[in-house]
PDB file of the backbone (N, CA, C, O) and the ligand in Angstrom, with CONECT records:
HET     ZN  A 101       1
ATOM      1  N   MET A   1      72.763 100.993  12.638  1.00  0.00           N
ATOM      2  CA  MET A   1      72.814 101.066  14.094  1.00  0.00           C
ATOM      3  C   MET A   1      73.362 102.404  14.554  1.00  0.00           C
ATOM      4  O   MET A   1      72.832 103.011  15.485  1.00  0.00           O
ATOM      5  N   LEU A   2      74.431 102.870  13.898  1.00  0.00           N
ATOM      6  CA  LEU A   2      75.034 104.130  14.327  1.00  0.00           C
ATOM      7  C   LEU A   2      74.311 105.351  13.762  1.00  0.00           C
ATOM      8  O   LEU A   2      74.657 106.491  14.074  1.00  0.00           O
ATOM      9  N   ALA A   3      73.316 105.100  12.937  1.00  0.00           N
ATOM     10  CA  ALA A   3      72.581 106.219  12.357  1.00  0.00           C
ATOM     11  C   ALA A   3      71.617 106.830  13.369  1.00  0.00           C
ATOM     12  O   ALA A   3      71.302 108.017  13.287  1.00  0.00           O
ATOM     13  N   SER A   4      71.145 106.023  14.329  1.00  0.00           N
ATOM     14  CA  SER A   4      70.195 106.534  15.320  1.00  0.00           C
ATOM     15  C   SER A   4      70.919 107.388  16.348  1.00  0.00           C
ATOM     16  O   SER A   4      72.108 107.181  16.587  1.00  0.00           O
ATOM     17  N   PRO A   5      70.226 108.347  16.963  1.00  0.00           N
ATOM     18  CA  PRO A   5      70.883 109.193  17.958  1.00  0.00           C
ATOM     19  C   PRO A   5      71.346 108.390  19.170  1.00  0.00           C
ATOM     20  O   PRO A   5      70.640 107.501  19.646  1.00  0.00           O
ATOM     21  N   ARG A   6      72.531 108.713  19.657  1.00  0.00           N
ATOM     22  CA  ARG A   6      73.103 107.991  20.801  1.00  0.00           C
ATOM     23  C   ARG A   6      72.721 108.673  22.108  1.00  0.00           C
ATOM     24  O   ARG A   6      72.306 109.832  22.130  1.00  0.00           O
ATOM     25  N   CYS A   7      72.872 107.918  23.202  1.00  0.00           N
ATOM     26  CA  CYS A   7      72.518 108.421  24.527  1.00  0.00           C
ATOM     27  C   CYS A   7      73.460 109.545  24.956  1.00  0.00           C
ATOM     28  O   CYS A   7      73.005 110.654  25.235  1.00  0.00           O
ATOM     29  N   GLY A   8      74.763 109.274  25.013  1.00  0.00           N
ATOM     30  CA  GLY A   8      75.722 110.312  25.353  1.00  0.00           C
ATOM     31  C   GLY A   8      75.869 110.616  26.821  1.00  0.00           C
ATOM     32  O   GLY A   8      76.583 111.552  27.181  1.00  0.00           O
ATOM     33  N   ALA A   9      75.208 109.846  27.699  1.00  0.00           N
ATOM     34  CA  ALA A   9      75.345 110.080  29.138  1.00  0.00           C
ATOM     35  C   ALA A   9      76.764 109.737  29.576  1.00  0.00           C
ATOM     36  O   ALA A   9      77.407 108.869  28.986  1.00  0.00           O
ATOM     37  N   LYS A  10      77.248 110.411  30.603  1.00  0.00           N
ATOM     38  CA  LYS A  10      78.584 110.128  31.120  1.00  0.00           C
ATOM     39  C   LYS A  10      78.548 108.804  31.881  1.00  0.00           C
ATOM     40  O   LYS A  10      77.672 108.590  32.719  1.00  0.00           O
ATOM     41  N   THR A  11      79.492 107.924  31.592  1.00  0.00           N
ATOM     42  CA  THR A  11      79.500 106.617  32.254  1.00  0.00           C
ATOM     43  C   THR A  11      80.540 106.579  33.368  1.00  0.00           C
ATOM     44  O   THR A  11      81.469 107.386  33.404  1.00  0.00           O
ATOM     45  N   ARG A  12      80.360 105.625  34.274  1.00  0.00           N
ATOM     46  CA  ARG A  12      81.286 105.519  35.397  1.00  0.00           C
ATOM     47  C   ARG A  12      82.664 105.059  34.946  1.00  0.00           C
ATOM     48  O   ARG A  12      83.668 105.390  35.577  1.00  0.00           O
ATOM     49  N   SER A  13      82.719 104.300  33.862  1.00  0.00           N
ATOM     50  CA  SER A  13      84.001 103.831  33.359  1.00  0.00           C
ATOM     51  C   SER A  13      84.582 104.813  32.353  1.00  0.00           C
ATOM     52  O   SER A  13      85.245 104.412  31.397  1.00  0.00           O
ATOM     53  N   SER A  14      84.336 106.086  32.568  1.00  0.00           N
ATOM     54  CA  SER A  14      84.787 107.189  31.721  1.00  0.00           C
ATOM     55  C   SER A  14      84.268 107.049  30.297  1.00  0.00           C
ATOM     56  O   SER A  14      84.051 105.936  29.816  1.00  0.00           O
ATOM     57  N   GLY A  15      84.077 108.136  29.648  1.00  0.00           N
ATOM     58  CA  GLY A  15      83.533 108.107  28.299  1.00  0.00           C
ATOM     59  C   GLY A  15      82.039 108.341  28.313  1.00  0.00           C
ATOM     60  O   GLY A  15      81.452 108.663  29.346  1.00  0.00           O
ATOM     61  N   VAL A  16      81.446 108.178  27.173  1.00  0.00           N
ATOM     62  CA  VAL A  16      80.011 108.422  27.080  1.00  0.00           C
ATOM     63  C   VAL A  16      79.273 107.166  26.675  1.00  0.00           C
ATOM     64  O   VAL A  16      79.829 106.302  25.997  1.00  0.00           O
ATOM     65  N   CYS A  17      78.024 107.064  27.086  1.00  0.00           N
ATOM     66  CA  CYS A  17      77.171 105.926  26.757  1.00  0.00           C
ATOM     67  C   CYS A  17      76.875 105.941  25.261  1.00  0.00           C
ATOM     68  O   CYS A  17      76.528 106.980  24.700  1.00  0.00           O
ATOM     69  N   ARG A  18      77.012 104.797  24.630  1.00  0.00           N
ATOM     70  CA  ARG A  18      76.788 104.727  23.193  1.00  0.00           C
ATOM     71  C   ARG A  18      75.516 103.964  22.834  1.00  0.00           C
ATOM     72  O   ARG A  18      75.288 103.627  21.672  1.00  0.00           O
ATOM     73  N   SER A  19      74.688 103.697  23.851  1.00  0.00           N
ATOM     74  CA  SER A  19      73.430 103.014  23.564  1.00  0.00           C
ATOM     75  C   SER A  19      72.513 103.947  22.782  1.00  0.00           C
ATOM     76  O   SER A  19      72.615 105.168  22.901  1.00  0.00           O
ATOM     77  N   PRO A  20      71.616 103.370  21.982  1.00  0.00           N
ATOM     78  CA  PRO A  20      70.692 104.238  21.243  1.00  0.00           C
ATOM     79  C   PRO A  20      69.718 104.936  22.195  1.00  0.00           C
ATOM     80  O   PRO A  20      69.233 104.324  23.146  1.00  0.00           O
ATOM     81  N   ALA A  21      69.436 106.195  21.944  1.00  0.00           N
ATOM     82  CA  ALA A  21      68.488 106.944  22.772  1.00  0.00           C
ATOM     83  C   ALA A  21      67.072 106.452  22.503  1.00  0.00           C
ATOM     84  O   ALA A  21      66.747 106.024  21.396  1.00  0.00           O
ATOM     85  N   VAL A  22      66.243 106.522  23.530  1.00  0.00           N
ATOM     86  CA  VAL A  22      64.836 106.132  23.385  1.00  0.00           C
ATOM     87  C   VAL A  22      64.177 107.117  22.420  1.00  0.00           C
ATOM     88  O   VAL A  22      64.501 108.304  22.437  1.00  0.00           O
ATOM     89  N   HIS A  23      63.266 106.643  21.588  1.00  0.00           N
ATOM     90  CA  HIS A  23      62.585 107.504  20.619  1.00  0.00           C
ATOM     91  C   HIS A  23      61.919 108.687  21.305  1.00  0.00           C
ATOM     92  O   HIS A  23      61.176 108.528  22.274  1.00  0.00           O
ATOM     93  N   GLY A  24      62.199 109.863  20.788  1.00  0.00           N
ATOM     94  CA  GLY A  24      61.595 111.068  21.339  1.00  0.00           C
ATOM     95  C   GLY A  24      62.286 111.574  22.584  1.00  0.00           C
ATOM     96  O   GLY A  24      61.864 112.577  23.159  1.00  0.00           O
ATOM     97  N   LYS A  25      63.351 110.892  23.017  1.00  0.00           N
ATOM     98  CA  LYS A  25      64.093 111.325  24.194  1.00  0.00           C
ATOM     99  C   LYS A  25      65.564 111.410  23.857  1.00  0.00           C
ATOM    100  O   LYS A  25      66.011 110.939  22.811  1.00  0.00           O
ATOM    101  N   LYS A  26      66.312 112.023  24.769  1.00  0.00           N
ATOM    102  CA  LYS A  26      67.732 112.223  24.499  1.00  0.00           C
ATOM    103  C   LYS A  26      68.602 111.138  25.093  1.00  0.00           C
ATOM    104  O   LYS A  26      69.773 111.024  24.733  1.00  0.00           O
ATOM    105  N   ARG A  27      68.047 110.322  26.012  1.00  0.00           N
ATOM    106  CA  ARG A  27      68.856 109.333  26.703  1.00  0.00           C
ATOM    107  C   ARG A  27      68.342 107.913  26.451  1.00  0.00           C
ATOM    108  O   ARG A  27      67.196 107.711  26.051  1.00  0.00           O
ATOM    109  N   CYS A  28      69.233 106.924  26.698  1.00  0.00           N
ATOM    110  CA  CYS A  28      68.851 105.526  26.522  1.00  0.00           C
ATOM    111  C   CYS A  28      67.978 105.081  27.698  1.00  0.00           C
ATOM    112  O   CYS A  28      67.754 105.836  28.644  1.00  0.00           O
ATOM    113  N   ARG A  29      67.496 103.855  27.619  1.00  0.00           N
ATOM    114  CA  ARG A  29      66.578 103.376  28.650  1.00  0.00           C
ATOM    115  C   ARG A  29      67.247 103.232  30.003  1.00  0.00           C
ATOM    116  O   ARG A  29      66.579 103.239  31.037  1.00  0.00           O
ATOM    117  N   MET A  30      68.591 103.100  29.998  1.00  0.00           N
ATOM    118  CA  MET A  30      69.306 102.959  31.262  1.00  0.00           C
ATOM    119  C   MET A  30      69.633 104.305  31.898  1.00  0.00           C
ATOM    120  O   MET A  30      69.955 104.370  33.085  1.00  0.00           O
ATOM    121  N   HIS A  31      69.553 105.368  31.123  1.00  0.00           N
ATOM    122  CA  HIS A  31      69.996 106.681  31.619  1.00  0.00           C
ATOM    123  C   HIS A  31      68.875 107.705  31.650  1.00  0.00           C
ATOM    124  O   HIS A  31      69.079 108.864  31.289  1.00  0.00           O
ATOM    125  N   GLY A  32      67.727 107.296  32.066  1.00  0.00           N
ATOM    126  CA  GLY A  32      66.637 108.250  32.269  1.00  0.00           C
ATOM    127  C   GLY A  32      65.666 108.368  31.120  1.00  0.00           C
ATOM    128  O   GLY A  32      64.758 109.198  31.158  1.00  0.00           O
ATOM    129  N   GLY A  33      65.844 107.543  30.090  1.00  0.00           N
ATOM    130  CA  GLY A  33      64.925 107.632  28.969  1.00  0.00           C
ATOM    131  C   GLY A  33      63.805 106.602  29.036  1.00  0.00           C
ATOM    132  O   GLY A  33      62.991 106.487  28.120  1.00  0.00           O
ATOM    133  N   ALA A  34      63.778 105.849  30.145  1.00  0.00           N
ATOM    134  CA  ALA A  34      62.809 104.755  30.250  1.00  0.00           C
ATOM    135  C   ALA A  34      61.376 105.245  30.155  1.00  0.00           C
ATOM    136  O   ALA A  34      61.073 106.398  30.464  1.00  0.00           O
ATOM    137  N   HIS A  35      60.508 104.357  29.726  1.00  0.00           N
ATOM    138  CA  HIS A  35      59.097 104.658  29.602  1.00  0.00           C
ATOM    139  C   HIS A  35      58.543 105.158  30.929  1.00  0.00           C
ATOM    140  O   HIS A  35      58.779 104.551  31.973  1.00  0.00           O
ATOM    141  N   ARG A  36      57.828 106.232  30.890  1.00  0.00           N
ATOM    142  CA  ARG A  36      57.170 106.840  32.058  1.00  0.00           C
ATOM    143  C   ARG A  36      58.149 107.439  33.063  1.00  0.00           C
ATOM    144  O   ARG A  36      57.742 107.770  34.176  1.00  0.00           O
ATOM    145  N   SER A  37      59.400 107.585  32.716  1.00  0.00           N
ATOM    146  CA  SER A  37      60.311 108.230  33.650  1.00  0.00           C
ATOM    147  C   SER A  37      60.313 109.728  33.358  1.00  0.00           C
ATOM    148  O   SER A  37      60.013 110.161  32.245  1.00  0.00           O
ATOM    149  N   GLY A  38      60.655 110.499  34.369  1.00  0.00           N
ATOM    150  CA  GLY A  38      60.654 111.945  34.211  1.00  0.00           C
ATOM    151  C   GLY A  38      59.304 112.538  34.555  1.00  0.00           C
ATOM    152  O   GLY A  38      58.322 111.821  34.743  1.00  0.00           O
ATOM    153  N   ALA A  39      59.270 113.846  34.633  1.00  0.00           N
ATOM    154  CA  ALA A  39      58.040 114.531  35.015  1.00  0.00           C
ATOM    155  C   ALA A  39      57.049 114.539  33.866  1.00  0.00           C
ATOM    156  O   ALA A  39      57.451 114.616  32.705  1.00  0.00           O
ATOM    157  N   PRO A  40      55.756 114.461  34.170  1.00  0.00           N
ATOM    158  CA  PRO A  40      54.758 114.536  33.110  1.00  0.00           C
ATOM    159  C   PRO A  40      54.697 115.933  32.511  1.00  0.00           C
ATOM    160  O   PRO A  40      55.174 116.891  33.120  1.00  0.00           O
ATOM    161  N   ARG A  41      54.126 116.055  31.343  1.00  0.00           N
ATOM    162  CA  ARG A  41      53.987 117.342  30.668  1.00  0.00           C
ATOM    163  C   ARG A  41      53.156 118.295  31.535  1.00  0.00           C
ATOM    164  O   ARG A  41      52.170 117.898  32.156  1.00  0.00           O
ATOM    165  N   ALA A  42      53.579 119.549  31.558  1.00  0.00           N
ATOM    166  CA  ALA A  42      52.865 120.589  32.301  1.00  0.00           C
ATOM    167  C   ALA A  42      52.806 120.279  33.792  1.00  0.00           C
ATOM    168  O   ALA A  42      51.851 120.659  34.470  1.00  0.00           O
ATOM    169  N   ASN A  43      53.810 119.600  34.294  1.00  0.00           N
ATOM    170  CA  ASN A  43      53.898 119.279  35.719  1.00  0.00           C
ATOM    171  C   ASN A  43      54.171 120.548  36.520  1.00  0.00           C
ATOM    172  O   ASN A  43      55.039 121.343  36.159  1.00  0.00           O
ATOM    173  N   GLN A  44      53.435 120.731  37.595  1.00  0.00           N
ATOM    174  CA  GLN A  44      53.582 121.944  38.406  1.00  0.00           C
ATOM    175  C   GLN A  44      54.127 121.621  39.793  1.00  0.00           C
ATOM    176  O   GLN A  44      54.161 122.497  40.657  1.00  0.00           O
ATOM    177  N   ASN A  45      54.549 120.394  40.021  1.00  0.00           N
ATOM    178  CA  ASN A  45      54.923 119.959  41.367  1.00  0.00           C
ATOM    179  C   ASN A  45      56.098 120.711  41.961  1.00  0.00           C
ATOM    180  O   ASN A  45      56.107 120.976  43.164  1.00  0.00           O
ATOM    181  N   ALA A  46      57.072 121.058  41.167  1.00  0.00           N
ATOM    182  CA  ALA A  46      58.250 121.715  41.700  1.00  0.00           C
ATOM    183  C   ALA A  46      58.314 123.172  41.259  1.00  0.00           C
ATOM    184  O   ALA A  46      59.390 123.769  41.236  1.00  0.00           O
ATOM    185  N   ARG A  47      57.192 123.733  40.918  1.00  0.00           N
ATOM    186  CA  ARG A  47      57.172 125.100  40.417  1.00  0.00           C
ATOM    187  C   ARG A  47      57.540 126.096  41.520  1.00  0.00           C
ATOM    188  O   ARG A  47      56.990 126.053  42.620  1.00  0.00           O
ATOM    189  N   LYS A  48      58.470 126.980  41.209  1.00  0.00           N
ATOM    190  CA  LYS A  48      58.857 128.007  42.192  1.00  0.00           C
ATOM    191  C   LYS A  48      58.555 129.396  41.666  1.00  0.00           C
ATOM    192  O   LYS A  48      58.014 130.234  42.387  1.00  0.00           O
ATOM    193  N   HIS A  49      58.903 129.642  40.409  1.00  0.00           N
ATOM    194  CA  HIS A  49      58.703 130.985  39.887  1.00  0.00           C
ATOM    195  C   HIS A  49      58.088 130.984  38.497  1.00  0.00           C
ATOM    196  O   HIS A  49      57.695 132.037  37.995  1.00  0.00           O
ATOM    197  N   GLY A  50      57.998 129.818  37.871  1.00  0.00           N
ATOM    198  CA  GLY A  50      57.371 129.749  36.551  1.00  0.00           C
ATOM    199  C   GLY A  50      58.215 130.318  35.433  1.00  0.00           C
ATOM    200  O   GLY A  50      57.715 130.553  34.334  1.00  0.00           O
ATOM    201  N   LEU A  51      59.493 130.542  35.701  1.00  0.00           N
ATOM    202  CA  LEU A  51      60.376 131.144  34.696  1.00  0.00           C
ATOM    203  C   LEU A  51      60.622 130.198  33.525  1.00  0.00           C
ATOM    204  O   LEU A  51      60.972 130.638  32.430  1.00  0.00           O
ATOM    205  N   PHE A  52      60.441 128.909  33.755  1.00  0.00           N
ATOM    206  CA  PHE A  52      60.726 127.946  32.704  1.00  0.00           C
ATOM    207  C   PHE A  52      59.493 127.172  32.265  1.00  0.00           C
ATOM    208  O   PHE A  52      59.608 126.089  31.690  1.00  0.00           O
ATOM    209  N   THR A  53      58.328 127.717  32.530  1.00  0.00           N
ATOM    210  CA  THR A  53      57.114 127.086  32.022  1.00  0.00           C
ATOM    211  C   THR A  53      57.079 127.294  30.516  1.00  0.00           C
ATOM    212  O   THR A  53      57.715 128.205  29.987  1.00  0.00           O
ATOM    213  N   ARG A  54      56.331 126.442  29.836  1.00  0.00           N
ATOM    214  CA  ARG A  54      56.289 126.532  28.385  1.00  0.00           C
ATOM    215  C   ARG A  54      55.827 127.929  27.950  1.00  0.00           C
ATOM    216  O   ARG A  54      56.362 128.506  27.003  1.00  0.00           O
ATOM    217  N   ASP A  55      54.831 128.454  28.654  1.00  0.00           N
ATOM    218  CA  ASP A  55      54.299 129.771  28.308  1.00  0.00           C
ATOM    219  C   ASP A  55      55.359 130.851  28.442  1.00  0.00           C
ATOM    220  O   ASP A  55      55.510 131.702  27.566  1.00  0.00           O
ATOM    221  N   ALA A  56      56.097 130.807  29.559  1.00  0.00           N
ATOM    222  CA  ALA A  56      57.116 131.835  29.800  1.00  0.00           C
ATOM    223  C   ALA A  56      58.202 131.763  28.737  1.00  0.00           C
ATOM    224  O   ALA A  56      58.670 132.791  28.248  1.00  0.00           O
ATOM    225  N   ILE A  57      58.601 130.546  28.381  1.00  0.00           N
ATOM    226  CA  ILE A  57      59.638 130.379  27.366  1.00  0.00           C
ATOM    227  C   ILE A  57      59.141 130.894  26.021  1.00  0.00           C
ATOM    228  O   ILE A  57      59.874 131.572  25.301  1.00  0.00           O
ATOM    229  N   ALA A  58      57.890 130.571  25.683  1.00  0.00           N
ATOM    230  CA  ALA A  58      57.317 131.025  24.417  1.00  0.00           C
ATOM    231  C   ALA A  58      57.233 132.546  24.383  1.00  0.00           C
ATOM    232  O   ALA A  58      57.493 133.168  23.353  1.00  0.00           O
ATOM    233  N   GLU A  59      56.867 133.142  25.525  1.00  0.00           N
ATOM    234  CA  GLU A  59      56.754 134.595  25.607  1.00  0.00           C
ATOM    235  C   GLU A  59      58.110 135.246  25.366  1.00  0.00           C
ATOM    236  O   GLU A  59      58.227 136.208  24.607  1.00  0.00           O
ATOM    237  N   ARG A  60      59.131 134.703  26.025  1.00  0.00           N
ATOM    238  CA  ARG A  60      60.479 135.251  25.835  1.00  0.00           C
ATOM    239  C   ARG A  60      60.903 135.141  24.378  1.00  0.00           C
ATOM    240  O   ARG A  60      61.501 136.061  23.821  1.00  0.00           O
ATOM    241  N   ARG A  61      60.584 133.998  23.766  1.00  0.00           N
ATOM    242  CA  ARG A  61      60.977 133.801  22.379  1.00  0.00           C
ATOM    243  C   ARG A  61      60.315 134.856  21.498  1.00  0.00           C
ATOM    244  O   ARG A  61      60.950 135.421  20.608  1.00  0.00           O
ATOM    245  N   GLN A  62      59.029 135.119  21.756  1.00  0.00           N
ATOM    246  CA  GLN A  62      58.307 136.113  20.952  1.00  0.00           C
ATOM    247  C   GLN A  62      58.910 137.494  21.126  1.00  0.00           C
ATOM    248  O   GLN A  62      59.084 138.235  20.159  1.00  0.00           O
ATOM    249  N   ILE A  63      59.229 137.835  22.376  1.00  0.00           N
ATOM    250  CA  ILE A  63      59.811 139.155  22.642  1.00  0.00           C
ATOM    251  C   ILE A  63      61.138 139.297  21.913  1.00  0.00           C
ATOM    252  O   ILE A  63      61.441 140.336  21.326  1.00  0.00           O
ATOM    253  N   ARG A  64      61.934 138.208  21.968  1.00  0.00           N
ATOM    254  CA  ARG A  64      63.232 138.256  21.295  1.00  0.00           C
ATOM    255  C   ARG A  64      63.056 138.440  19.785  1.00  0.00           C
ATOM    256  O   ARG A  64      63.789 139.199  19.151  1.00  0.00           O
ATOM    257  N   ALA A  65      62.072 137.735  19.223  1.00  0.00           N
ATOM    258  CA  ALA A  65      61.812 137.844  17.786  1.00  0.00           C
ATOM    259  C   ALA A  65      61.406 139.268  17.436  1.00  0.00           C
ATOM    260  O   ALA A  65      61.860 139.838  16.444  1.00  0.00           O
ATOM    261  N   LEU A  66      60.545 139.825  18.272  1.00  0.00           N
ATOM    262  CA  LEU A  66      60.076 141.194  18.055  1.00  0.00           C
ATOM    263  C   LEU A  66      61.247 142.166  18.119  1.00  0.00           C
ATOM    264  O   LEU A  66      61.361 143.069  17.290  1.00  0.00           O
ATOM    265  N   LEU A  67      62.109 141.977  19.102  1.00  0.00           N
ATOM    266  CA  LEU A  67      63.285 142.837  19.246  1.00  0.00           C
ATOM    267  C   LEU A  67      64.171 142.737  18.007  1.00  0.00           C
ATOM    268  O   LEU A  67      64.675 143.741  17.502  1.00  0.00           O
ATOM    269  N   GLY A  68      64.350 141.506  17.529  1.00  0.00           N
ATOM    270  CA  GLY A  68      65.170 141.302  16.340  1.00  0.00           C
ATOM    271  C   GLY A  68      64.594 142.029  15.141  1.00  0.00           C
ATOM    272  O   GLY A  68      65.323 142.655  14.372  1.00  0.00           O
ATOM    273  N   GLU A  69      63.273 141.941  14.988  1.00  0.00           N
ATOM    274  CA  GLU A  69      62.596 142.619  13.877  1.00  0.00           C
ATOM    275  C   GLU A  69      62.781 144.125  13.979  1.00  0.00           C
ATOM    276  O   GLU A  69      63.111 144.789  12.997  1.00  0.00           O
ATOM    277  N   ALA A  70      62.567 144.655  15.174  1.00  0.00           N
ATOM    278  CA  ALA A  70      62.676 146.095  15.393  1.00  0.00           C
ATOM    279  C   ALA A  70      64.094 146.565  15.083  1.00  0.00           C
ATOM    280  O   ALA A  70      64.307 147.612  14.472  1.00  0.00           O
ATOM    281  N   ARG A  71      65.057 145.753  15.527  1.00  0.00           N
ATOM    282  CA  ARG A  71      66.456 146.110  15.295  1.00  0.00           C
ATOM    283  C   ARG A  71      66.762 146.141  13.798  1.00  0.00           C
ATOM    284  O   ARG A  71      67.442 147.037  13.297  1.00  0.00           O
ATOM    285  N   LYS A  72      66.235 145.124  13.099  1.00  0.00           N
ATOM    286  CA  LYS A  72      66.446 145.046  11.655  1.00  0.00           C
ATOM    287  C   LYS A  72      65.848 146.267  10.960  1.00  0.00           C
ATOM    288  O   LYS A  72      66.451 146.859  10.065  1.00  0.00           O
ATOM    289  N   LEU A  73      64.645 146.621  11.403  1.00  0.00           N
ATOM    290  CA  LEU A  73      63.949 147.771  10.823  1.00  0.00           C
ATOM    291  C   LEU A  73      64.753 149.042  11.038  1.00  0.00           C
ATOM    292  O   LEU A  73      64.913 149.859  10.131  1.00  0.00           O
ATOM    293  N   LEU A  74      65.257 149.191  12.258  1.00  0.00           N
ATOM    294  CA  LEU A  74      66.065 150.373  12.583  1.00  0.00           C
ATOM    295  C   LEU A  74      67.308 150.423  11.709  1.00  0.00           C
ATOM    296  O   LEU A  74      67.728 151.486  11.253  1.00  0.00           O
ATOM    297  N   GLU A  75      67.883 149.253  11.489  1.00  0.00           N
ATOM    298  CA  GLU A  75      69.098 149.181  10.670  1.00  0.00           C
ATOM    299  C   GLU A  75      68.791 149.598   9.219  1.00  0.00           C
ATOM    300  O   GLU A  75      69.601 150.255   8.564  1.00  0.00           O
ATOM    301  N   GLU A  76      67.609 149.202   8.738  1.00  0.00           N
ATOM    302  CA  GLU A  76      67.229 149.547   7.374  1.00  0.00           C
ATOM    303  C   GLU A  76      66.947 151.039   7.210  1.00  0.00           C
ATOM    304  O   GLU A  76      67.126 151.598   6.128  1.00  0.00           O
ATOM    305  N   MET A  77      66.503 151.678   8.297  1.00  0.00           N
ATOM    306  CA  MET A  77      66.155 153.095   8.226  1.00  0.00           C
ATOM    307  C   MET A  77      67.375 154.006   8.216  1.00  0.00           C
ATOM    308  O   MET A  77      67.277 155.186   7.881  1.00  0.00           O
ATOM    309  N   LYS A  78      68.511 153.456   8.580  1.00  0.00           N
ATOM    310  CA  LYS A  78      69.718 154.285   8.630  1.00  0.00           C
ATOM    311  C   LYS A  78      70.080 154.816   7.251  1.00  0.00           C
ATOM    312  O   LYS A  78      71.069 155.534   7.105  1.00  0.00           O
TER     313      LYS A  78
HETATM  314 ZN    ZN A 101      72.804 105.673  28.139  1.00  0.00          ZN2+
END
């Protein structure tokens, strides 16, 4: 029972929720992990600037990786 990931949501009676998290989600069914709750994948309803779209995040990750590689290369050339 305790091997499965826990919900961890803050409860009103202080402390954290210890219910098991819904599969594939971080929270239990009482704390936002319920079936069909939350925004659908690739939802654009509340989009303002697209800074957190999957594409933008992936792009940033690639740039960071490239920067890391370049830095490593520069370090090796010293
Ligand atoms: Zn919970």
